[in-house]
A tleap script that builds the chain and sets N, CA, C and O, in Angstrom:
source leaprc.protein.ff14SB
mol = sequence {
  NMET MET ARG LYS ASP ASN ILE PRO PHE GLU
  LEU GLU THR ARG LEU VAL ASP ASN GLY ALA
  ASP PHE THR HIE ALA VAL VAL PRO PHE MET
  ALA HIE VAL VAL LEU ASP GLU ASN LEU ILE
  THR GLY GLN ASN PRO LEU SER ALA ALA PRO
  ALA ALA ARG THR LEU ILE GLU LEU ILE ARG
  SER PRO ASN ARG PHE CASN
}
set mol.1.N position { 0.843 -1.394 -0.158 }
set mol.1.CA position { 0.009 -0.207 0.031 }
set mol.1.C position { 0.912 1.132 -0.036 }
set mol.1.O position { 1.901 1.283 0.681 }
set mol.2.N position { 0.453 2.110 -0.998 }
set mol.2.CA position { 1.381 3.346 -0.812 }
set mol.2.C position { 0.870 4.369 0.123 }
set mol.2.O position { -0.330 4.432 0.386 }
set mol.3.N position { 1.702 5.133 0.607 }
set mol.3.CA position { 1.671 6.176 1.669 }
set mol.3.C position { 0.341 7.082 1.365 }
set mol.3.O position { -0.603 7.324 2.118 }
set mol.4.N position { 0.571 7.504 0.021 }
set mol.4.CA position { -0.246 8.479 -0.589 }
set mol.4.C position { -1.835 7.821 -0.564 }
set mol.4.O position { -2.792 8.595 -0.598 }
set mol.5.N position { -2.008 6.602 -0.514 }
set mol.5.CA position { -3.454 6.148 -0.233 }
set mol.5.C position { -3.927 6.190 1.051 }
set mol.5.O position { -5.086 5.853 1.294 }
set mol.6.N position { -2.997 6.651 2.106 }
set mol.6.CA position { -3.553 6.812 3.437 }
set mol.6.C position { -3.830 8.292 3.662 }
set mol.6.O position { -4.111 8.606 4.819 }
set mol.7.N position { -3.798 9.184 2.801 }
set mol.7.CA position { -3.964 10.478 2.923 }
set mol.7.C position { -5.200 11.030 2.342 }
set mol.7.O position { -5.373 10.899 1.130 }
set mol.8.N position { -6.065 11.621 3.051 }
set mol.8.CA position { -7.491 11.892 2.677 }
set mol.8.C position { -7.448 12.960 1.426 }
set mol.8.O position { -8.228 12.902 0.476 }
set mol.9.N position { -6.435 13.922 1.575 }
set mol.9.CA position { -6.318 14.671 0.291 }
set mol.9.C position { -5.004 15.307 0.397 }
set mol.9.O position { -4.437 15.416 1.485 }
set mol.10.N position { -4.415 15.805 -0.899 }
set mol.10.CA position { -3.065 16.501 -0.999 }
set mol.10.C position { -3.288 18.039 -0.571 }
set mol.10.O position { -4.187 18.705 -1.085 }
set mol.11.N position { -2.402 18.566 0.411 }
set mol.11.CA position { -2.696 19.966 0.660 }
set mol.11.C position { -2.468 20.758 -0.449 }
set mol.11.O position { -3.201 21.740 -0.563 }
set mol.12.N position { -1.542 20.546 -1.378 }
set mol.12.CA position { -1.338 21.277 -2.658 }
set mol.12.C position { -2.659 21.474 -3.349 }
set mol.12.O position { -3.025 22.592 -3.712 }
set mol.13.N position { -3.408 20.332 -3.537 }
set mol.13.CA position { -4.588 20.205 -4.392 }
set mol.13.C position { -5.652 21.090 -3.613 }
set mol.13.O position { -6.263 21.978 -4.207 }
set mol.14.N position { -5.833 20.856 -2.424 }
set mol.14.CA position { -6.711 21.733 -1.617 }
set mol.14.C position { -6.578 23.027 -1.520 }
set mol.14.O position { -7.556 23.756 -1.685 }
set mol.15.N position { -5.426 23.490 -1.255 }
set mol.15.CA position { -5.011 24.922 -1.522 }
set mol.15.C position { -5.292 25.511 -2.871 }
set mol.15.O position { -5.882 26.591 -2.919 }
set mol.16.N position { -4.974 24.987 -3.819 }
set mol.16.CA position { -5.276 25.491 -5.130 }
set mol.16.C position { -6.692 25.456 -5.464 }
set mol.16.O position { -7.157 26.446 -6.028 }
set mol.17.N position { -7.394 24.538 -5.221 }
set mol.17.CA position { -8.797 24.478 -5.331 }
set mol.17.C position { -9.550 25.669 -4.466 }
set mol.17.O position { -10.728 25.962 -4.673 }
set mol.18.N position { -8.761 26.293 -3.513 }
set mol.18.CA position { -9.252 27.179 -2.692 }
set mol.18.C position { -8.828 28.515 -3.103 }
set mol.18.O position { -9.162 29.506 -2.455 }
set mol.19.N position { -8.059 28.586 -4.223 }
set mol.19.CA position { -7.733 30.037 -4.565 }
set mol.19.C position { -6.195 30.257 -4.263 }
set mol.19.O position { -5.668 31.262 -4.740 }
set mol.20.N position { -5.541 29.497 -3.601 }
set mol.20.CA position { -4.121 29.708 -3.466 }
set mol.20.C position { -3.288 29.799 -4.415 }
set mol.20.O position { -3.545 29.116 -5.406 }
set mol.21.N position { -2.074 30.626 -4.439 }
set mol.21.CA position { -1.140 30.681 -5.512 }
set mol.21.C position { 0.021 29.673 -4.864 }
set mol.21.O position { 0.777 30.061 -3.973 }
set mol.22.N position { 0.060 28.461 -5.372 }
set mol.22.CA position { 0.922 27.491 -4.685 }
set mol.22.C position { 2.322 27.583 -5.846 }
set mol.22.O position { 2.193 27.735 -7.061 }
set mol.23.N position { 3.449 27.466 -5.211 }
set mol.23.CA position { 4.575 27.302 -5.740 }
set mol.23.C position { 5.529 26.359 -5.165 }
set mol.23.O position { 5.470 26.192 -3.947 }
set mol.24.N position { 6.428 25.695 -5.862 }
set mol.24.CA position { 7.284 24.915 -5.159 }
set mol.24.C position { 8.695 24.836 -6.044 }
set mol.24.O position { 8.811 25.257 -7.195 }
set mol.25.N position { 9.651 24.258 -5.320 }
set mol.25.CA position { 11.057 24.382 -5.886 }
set mol.25.C position { 11.034 23.663 -7.091 }
set mol.25.O position { 10.318 22.675 -7.254 }
set mol.26.N position { 11.853 24.158 -8.012 }
set mol.26.CA position { 11.915 23.488 -9.378 }
set mol.26.C position { 12.624 22.082 -9.209 }
set mol.26.O position { 12.063 21.143 -9.775 }
set mol.27.N position { 13.665 21.842 -8.576 }
set mol.27.CA position { 14.285 20.578 -8.121 }
set mol.27.C position { 13.732 20.090 -6.783 }
set mol.27.O position { 13.635 20.876 -5.840 }
set mol.28.N position { 13.423 19.012 -6.697 }
set mol.28.CA position { 12.784 18.449 -5.282 }
set mol.28.C position { 13.897 18.419 -4.297 }
set mol.28.O position { 14.981 17.865 -4.482 }
set mol.29.N position { 13.488 19.140 -3.111 }
set mol.29.CA position { 14.413 18.986 -1.784 }
set mol.29.C position { 15.368 20.028 -1.907 }
set mol.29.O position { 16.430 19.955 -1.289 }
set mol.30.N position { 15.107 20.971 -2.627 }
set mol.30.CA position { 15.889 22.260 -2.750 }
set mol.30.C position { 15.222 23.344 -1.993 }
set mol.30.O position { 13.995 23.301 -1.895 }
set mol.31.N position { 15.914 24.351 -1.422 }
set mol.31.CA position { 15.324 25.639 -0.889 }
set mol.31.C position { 14.431 26.204 -1.775 }
set mol.31.O position { 14.675 26.313 -2.977 }
set mol.32.N position { 13.237 26.633 -1.160 }
set mol.32.CA position { 12.208 27.402 -1.798 }
set mol.32.C position { 11.554 28.520 -0.628 }
set mol.32.O position { 11.069 28.174 0.449 }
set mol.33.N position { 11.653 29.709 -1.045 }
set mol.33.CA position { 10.950 30.658 -0.018 }
set mol.33.C position { 10.293 31.588 -0.842 }
set mol.33.O position { 10.715 32.064 -1.896 }
set mol.34.N position { 9.007 31.853 -0.159 }
set mol.34.CA position { 8.140 32.777 -0.729 }
set mol.34.C position { 7.684 33.892 0.253 }
set mol.34.O position { 7.171 33.615 1.337 }
set mol.35.N position { 7.879 35.074 -0.144 }
set mol.35.CA position { 7.434 36.351 0.713 }
set mol.35.C position { 6.107 36.791 0.204 }
set mol.35.O position { 5.988 37.020 -0.999 }
set mol.36.N position { 5.223 36.912 0.916 }
set mol.36.CA position { 3.758 37.541 0.523 }
set mol.36.C position { 3.330 38.504 1.578 }
set mol.36.O position { 2.939 38.225 2.712 }
set mol.37.N position { 3.463 39.690 1.028 }
set mol.37.CA position { 3.446 40.947 2.213 }
set mol.37.C position { 4.248 40.508 3.428 }
set mol.37.O position { 5.475 40.581 3.360 }
set mol.38.N position { 3.703 40.088 4.460 }
set mol.38.CA position { 4.408 39.934 5.626 }
set mol.38.C position { 4.581 38.499 6.131 }
set mol.38.O position { 4.959 38.171 7.256 }
set mol.39.N position { 4.256 37.729 5.153 }
set mol.39.CA position { 4.234 35.949 5.383 }
set mol.39.C position { 5.300 35.562 4.555 }
set mol.39.O position { 5.300 35.781 3.343 }
set mol.40.N position { 6.270 34.959 5.194 }
set mol.40.CA position { 7.397 34.153 4.726 }
set mol.40.C position { 7.195 32.694 4.815 }
set mol.40.O position { 7.107 32.290 5.974 }
set mol.41.N position { 7.094 31.757 3.847 }
set mol.41.CA position { 7.161 30.494 3.961 }
set mol.41.C position { 8.299 29.812 3.299 }
set mol.41.O position { 8.895 30.210 2.299 }
set mol.42.N position { 8.539 28.666 4.026 }
set mol.42.CA position { 9.612 27.991 3.357 }
set mol.42.C position { 9.201 26.381 2.929 }
set mol.42.O position { 8.529 25.710 3.712 }
set mol.43.N position { 9.532 25.976 1.985 }
set mol.43.CA position { 8.969 24.607 1.652 }
set mol.43.C position { 9.677 23.323 2.321 }
set mol.43.O position { 9.229 22.187 2.166 }
set mol.44.N position { 10.746 23.593 3.027 }
set mol.44.CA position { 11.515 22.282 3.629 }
set mol.44.C position { 12.742 22.754 4.700 }
set mol.44.O position { 13.106 23.913 4.899 }
set mol.45.N position { 13.139 21.837 5.172 }
set mol.45.CA position { 14.248 22.285 6.035 }
set mol.45.C position { 15.249 23.082 5.421 }
set mol.45.O position { 15.738 24.065 5.980 }
set mol.46.N position { 15.569 22.689 4.286 }
set mol.46.CA position { 16.806 23.600 3.475 }
set mol.46.C position { 16.298 24.959 3.212 }
set mol.46.O position { 17.057 25.767 2.677 }
set mol.47.N position { 14.980 25.329 3.561 }
set mol.47.CA position { 14.604 26.768 3.321 }
set mol.47.C position { 14.721 27.527 4.555 }
set mol.47.O position { 14.365 28.706 4.550 }
set mol.48.N position { 15.140 27.036 5.521 }
set mol.48.CA position { 15.273 27.798 6.887 }
set mol.48.C position { 16.159 28.914 6.848 }
set mol.48.O position { 15.835 30.010 7.306 }
set mol.49.N position { 17.384 28.658 6.263 }
set mol.49.CA position { 18.462 29.766 6.309 }
set mol.49.C position { 17.933 30.950 5.240 }
set mol.49.O position { 18.001 32.132 5.577 }
set mol.50.N position { 17.411 30.564 3.953 }
set mol.50.CA position { 17.122 31.660 3.249 }
set mol.50.C position { 15.900 32.467 3.839 }
set mol.50.O position { 15.801 33.685 3.692 }
set mol.51.N position { 14.782 31.532 4.662 }
set mol.51.CA position { 13.534 32.165 5.202 }
set mol.51.C position { 14.218 33.202 6.192 }
set mol.51.O position { 13.766 34.346 6.167 }
set mol.52.N position { 15.174 32.941 6.986 }
set mol.52.CA position { 15.550 33.660 7.866 }
set mol.52.C position { 16.144 34.845 7.182 }
set mol.52.O position { 15.646 35.952 7.386 }
set mol.53.N position { 17.137 34.709 6.411 }
set mol.53.CA position { 17.688 35.846 5.585 }
set mol.53.C position { 16.434 36.586 5.004 }
set mol.53.O position { 16.572 37.803 5.134 }
set mol.54.N position { 15.518 36.312 4.539 }
set mol.54.CA position { 14.447 37.022 4.124 }
set mol.54.C position { 13.714 37.774 5.206 }
set mol.54.O position { 13.375 38.935 4.974 }
set mol.55.N position { 13.435 37.207 6.388 }
set mol.55.CA position { 13.009 37.839 7.586 }
set mol.55.C position { 13.885 39.139 8.061 }
set mol.55.O position { 13.339 40.172 8.449 }
set mol.56.N position { 15.151 38.992 7.995 }
set mol.56.CA position { 15.964 39.939 8.324 }
set mol.56.C position { 16.090 40.947 7.482 }
set mol.56.O position { 16.259 42.095 7.895 }
set mol.57.N position { 16.021 40.626 6.109 }
set mol.57.CA position { 15.764 41.976 5.150 }
set mol.57.C position { 14.569 42.504 5.220 }
set mol.57.O position { 14.554 43.704 4.946 }
set mol.58.N position { 13.438 41.976 5.524 }
set mol.58.CA position { 12.269 42.491 5.644 }
set mol.58.C position { 12.077 43.382 6.941 }
set mol.58.O position { 11.325 44.354 7.004 }
set mol.59.N position { 12.815 42.933 7.893 }
set mol.59.CA position { 12.861 43.887 9.131 }
set mol.59.C position { 13.890 45.196 8.931 }
set mol.59.O position { 13.689 46.344 9.327 }
set mol.60.N position { 14.924 44.740 8.281 }
set mol.60.CA position { 15.625 46.036 7.987 }
set mol.60.C position { 14.922 46.985 6.882 }
set mol.60.O position { 14.877 48.201 7.066 }
set mol.61.N position { 14.470 46.484 5.925 }
set mol.61.CA position { 13.960 47.487 4.840 }
set mol.61.C position { 12.642 47.149 4.639 }
set mol.61.O position { 12.412 46.588 3.567 }
set mol.62.N position { 11.562 47.369 5.503 }
set mol.62.CA position { 10.227 46.968 5.189 }
set mol.62.C position { 9.541 47.337 3.755 }
set mol.62.O position { 8.762 46.641 3.104 }
set mol.63.N position { 10.025 48.558 3.467 }
set mol.63.CA position { 9.261 49.006 2.176 }
set mol.63.C position { 10.015 48.299 1.093 }
set mol.63.O position { 9.574 48.452 -0.047 }
set mol.64.N position { 11.014 47.596 1.245 }
set mol.64.CA position { 11.695 47.269 -0.002 }
set mol.64.C position { 10.689 45.920 -0.708 }
set mol.64.O position { 10.700 45.772 -1.930 }
set mol.65.N position { 9.957 45.111 0.067 }
set mol.65.CA position { 9.201 44.248 -0.597 }
set mol.65.C position { 7.610 44.625 -0.818 }
set mol.65.O position { 6.701 43.825 -1.042 }
set mol.66.N position { 7.543 45.675 -0.728 }
set mol.66.CA position { 6.016 46.215 -1.276 }
set mol.66.C position { 5.877 46.508 -2.726 }
set mol.66.O position { 4.800 46.900 -3.175 }
savepdb mol mol.pdb
quit
C-alpha cells in the first residue's frame, strides 16, 4: 500500500482548489522561500536559512518588498 493512499487529500490540491497561489522548488528537496506581504514561507528544512535571511531583510527594509 502506498503512503499516498492513506492521505484523505493532498494539501497542494486543496490549497489550489481554494484559490491559493501554490509554488514549489523546481528541483525536489531544494530551498524554496516565498514572501507575500508579511508572510514568509519555506518549503522544507533547507529553506530555513533563506527564510531567515528574508526575514532579516524585511525587518531592515520593510518598504523594499512592497
